[in-house]
C-alpha positions in Angstrom: 0.1 0.1 -0.2 1.1 3.5 -0.9 1.0 6.0 1.9 -0.3 9.5 0.8 1.0 12.7 2.0 -1.6 15.1 2.6 -1.2 18.1 4.6 1.7 20.2 5.6 4.8 19.4 7.4 5.9 20.6 11.0 8.8 22.3 9.5 7.0 24.1 6.9 4.5 25.3 9.5 7.1 26.5 11.9 8.9 28.4 9.1 5.6 30.2 8.0 4.8 31.2 11.9 8.4 32.6 12.2 8.0 34.8 8.7 4.7 36.0 10.0 5.9 36.7 13.2 8.7 38.6 11.8 6.4 40.6 9.4 4.2 41.7 12.3 6.8 42.8 14.4 8.3 45.1 11.5 4.7 46.4 10.7 3.8 47.2 14.3 7.2 49.0 14.7 6.5 51.2 11.8 3.2 52.1 12.7 4.0 53.1 16.3 7.0 55.0 15.0 4.7 57.2 12.8 1.9 57.2 15.4 0.4 60.8 16.2 -0.1 59.5 19.7 3.1 59.0 20.2 4.3 62.2 18.9 1.8 63.9 21.3 3.3 61.8 24.2 6.9 62.8 23.2 5.9 66.6 23.2 4.0 66.1 26.5 7.4 64.6 27.9 9.2 67.3 26.7 6.9 70.0 27.9 6.9 68.0 31.5 10.7 68.3 31.7 11.0 71.8 30.7 8.3 72.8 33.5 10.2 70.7 36.0 13.5 72.3 35.0 11.5 75.9 35.5 10.5 75.0 38.9 13.8 73.8 40.1 15.3 77.0 39.0 12.4 79.2 40.8 13.0 77.0 43.9 16.6 77.6 43.7 16.4 81.4 43.2 14.0 81.4 46.3 16.2 79.6 48.3 19.5 81.6 47.4 19.4 84.0 50.6 18.4 81.5 53.2 21.9 80.1 54.2 22.7 83.7 55.3 19.4 83.9 57.4 19.7 80.5 58.8 23.4 80.3 59.5 
């Protein structure tokens, strides 16, 4: 009796899954880099750090004369 070979092999299935995973990761990476939401978050982060720096400068200005008063 001759055995018929129907279906796909395990190796071809694994190769297909690996290729699809690589394509999906490239697609997700590309879509995240160009996302308007990511751009907005980056702008918010920059704004936060600018405000934090301004606040630290104001605190330093306010506390500059304290050493003379305390000592």
